[in-house]
Structure formats: structure tokens, C-alpha cells
N, C-alpha and C positions, 0 to 999 in steps of 0.2 A: 503494500500501498505506500511506502514513504516514495518506493521508486515510484508508483503513476505518479505520487504528486507531483515527484518535478516533472516528469515527460506532462504534466499537464500546463504547466507553468509555459514548458519551452512552445505548445503549440500554441498557448495561448498566445504571448507572445509574438507565434513569429511574423504576424502581417506589419509590425508596429518597426520592423528596418528603415520602413522611409516616411514614417509618423504621418501626423493629420492634423492640419486646420481645420479643415474643411471649408466650406461656404455659405451657409447660413446660420441665423444664431443661434446661439445655444440659450438654454436658461440662467434667466440670476444666477448667477454666482460660477457660471458654468465655462470655464475658457474653451472645450470642446463642444466644440458646434456640428453636437450630430444630436437627435432627438433622446427623451431620455419617456421608461414607461411614466404614464397621468399619470399624476397625483406623488408621484416620488420628489422628496427634496432632496438637493443638497447638502450634504455631511461637510463633507472638506473639500478644496481643490489642491492641487500640489503643482507646480515645477520642478523638473528635473532636468539634470545636463549631466552629462559623462563624456570627456573623450578618452577614447581606445587610439594606440596604436598598432594593437593587433588583433587575431579572435582566436583566443584560446584553446574553445571548447567550443562545441556544437552550440547549443546550446545559447552562447554570447552569437556565434555563427545566425541563429533564427531572429536575435533579436538587432546585429549590427552585420545585417548582411554588406548596406553599400561599402564597406572594409573600414578601415582608417580614418576618424574624425571626430569632427565635436559634434554629436548628437543633443538636441532638448527640446521636449514632453511634455509632457502632463499628465496627471492622473488625479480622476472628479471622482466620488464617492458618494451616492447616493443612497437611499435608505426609505425603503417600504413595509407595508403590511400585507402588501400582499403576496400571495400562497406562490410556490415555484411552477405548479404548471401554467398558472398565472403569465408568471413571467416567462415560462420557455417558448407560451403558446405566441405574445410579447415578439421574442425575439426570433419566433419561425414567420410572423408574418415580416417582419425587419428582413428576412431574406427572403422568401419569395417577392420582398418588396420595394428594395435598399430606397434610401434616400434618394433626391436628382441626383443626379449626378456621379453617384458611386453604385459601387458594383459587390457581390461577393468575392472576397477574394482568395478563399481557400476553397476547393470543390474533393472532390474525389473518397473511395471508399476509403481511405486512409483518414482524413480528417474525422471522416461520417463515425469510425473506430473507434474513434479518440474523445467523441465528443459522449459517443454512448457510456466511455469509462466514466469519464466524467460528470454524466450526471446522478450516476451511484454515489459517489462523492456530495452532493448536493453543488455544482457547477457546469453551467452549459459557459457555452460562447460563440461569439459568431466575430470573422473578421471582413471589414471591408476597406477599398480602396476607389480614388477616385485619383484624377489629373485636376493638379492646379499648374498658373505657369511652370508649364514645362516638366512637375513635377510628379512626380508616385506617390501619394500619401497614404495613407492607410489608416484605419481604427479598433480597435479591437474592443468589443463589445459583450461582458460579463454579468451571469445573472448567477445572484448565490444566494447558498442556506446557511451561515455562518451553524449553525448550532448541529446540525448535518456534518459539515466536513468539518467541526469539532472532532463527532463524534468517529469519524472514519478516522482522521485524518491530522485530528491537535495534537497525539505527544511527538510527533515528527516537527509539528508545525512550534512546541515549546521547544524539541531539542534546540533547535536555530536558533531561537532566542538565546538559549542558555551559551548554548557555545562559544556567542563573539566575546564570554567573557570566561570563555575556559582559558586556562594558561598556554602557550602554543606548542609544546610536546607532545599535548593534547588534539587541540584543534589544527597542526597541519595534518596528520592521518586522516580525519574525519576530513576533511578539508580537500585532498587528495580522491579519495574516495568517493567521493559527492560529485567533483567536477568531472573525472569521469563517465559518473553513471548518467551529467545532466550535460555540462557543458555548465552548467553555471558552478561560480564560488562560494564559499558563506558570507565572506566580505560583498559580493552581487546581495543575497538573500534577505544582508540585514543594512542597509544601505539604502536608505531612501530615494537617493536621487541615481538611482536605477530603476529599471520596465518590476527586471523580477521582485527586489526591493521593493517597493510602491507596492506591486499588489496585492503582496505580505502582508503590508501596512495595512489597506486596504480591510483584508479579509477581520484583520484585528479589531479596528473601527466598527464593524459591523458585527461582531460578535457584541463589542457594547455595545449596540444602540438595540437590539432584542428584537428584530424581524429579519424582512430580504434584500438581498440589495440589489446595487448597478454599479458596475467597475467599467468608465473608461479609459483606456490608455491609448494614449500617442506618442506618435517620437515626429523628429525630421533633420536628416545629415543636413547641417550649417556648411 
């Protein structure tokens, strides 16, 4: 289950390699111009950035597919008391009829298989892309039931939080194992200025909220 949760993050964030700022205005407090579930309230919005000089692993490759450079992005967390079937239906409607100018970015049996497993964890997602000023833009939309996710993978999420304080002699071997399996490092997972860290921080925030959530993540290479 731990490995699947990391694989989920890699798949969910794969379309962020070229990021999105969108073309239509988003809800108040939302810097990502993409529709939210009706009635959802923005809990937080965060700007992140990262400069990379290499692609050290498969997970990083999916997020930073344009190679070395500086990436800027945002994550938006919105809360709702709607239940997952309603959120999954909303996501399905978005997938069938993307917002104007957007298209579904990732299709095929492989991504469908991943989504089947992520739903078991209480998480579903879709990636969209459009073109603006000659650049490919993308935005990842996640719907999350943090109570289910915590039940299925909470021990792994808690372990990540604790490991950032662990002595180097303990942390380094675990970091190497996680990187081999996922392409992400512990620094990525605990740093809110990376897409992976932003996603994990959003999950923690939704657990405190006490309902379900929508998470939007975008990025663009500068």
C-alpha cells in the first residue's frame, strides 16, 4: 500500500510538467483558473517553485519533463461536505466535457488502471492541458476523501512526516529506497515548494477540515 500511494502521486502529478495558469478566472482566492466543485470553499492557496539541474528519478521526470530549469506553480485546496460519489461524478463530467480550451492530458488503459487503485485509497484525479502563447499548460485535479486515505495509507503519510527529523544515518537508506521505488525523495515529500510536498500538505489540511476536498496543482517552466 505504501508503494501504491507514492505511485499515485507520480501519476497524479505527471501532467504538471508544463503547468497551467489557465485562461478563465477561478474562484475568489484561487490563483488557478479552473472550475471547482459547486459550493466548495477555498481553504488555502500556495505558490511553489523549484529549480532543478537534473532529473534524478522517475517521479521527478514525470513532474519536470521539460528538463533542467526553474518551475513555478500553485496548489489550491478546497473543502466540501459532498461525498465522494458526487465528487467522482463531477470529475467524470469534467473529463467528458473539459472546460473551454482544455483537453484531457493523459488517457489509456494504464492511467485507468492507476485510477482504479487510487479510488480504493479515497482519491481520484484527472489531468488536463491547453495551449497558451505557444506553451503547453496543464492542471491536475484531485478529489480526496482524507478519512479513507488515512485509513488506507495513514501510517505511510505519518512516517514521511517523522522521517524529516530522523538522524542522517537512518534517513539516508530510507530516502534511497523511496527514491528507487518512486523517483521522489523525502525532501520532495516534506517540502511544500515542490508538487509532491504540496500534495501531501493538502491531504493533511483536508484531514483537519473534516470533509472531502478538491486539490488543484499547476506548474510552468520559466
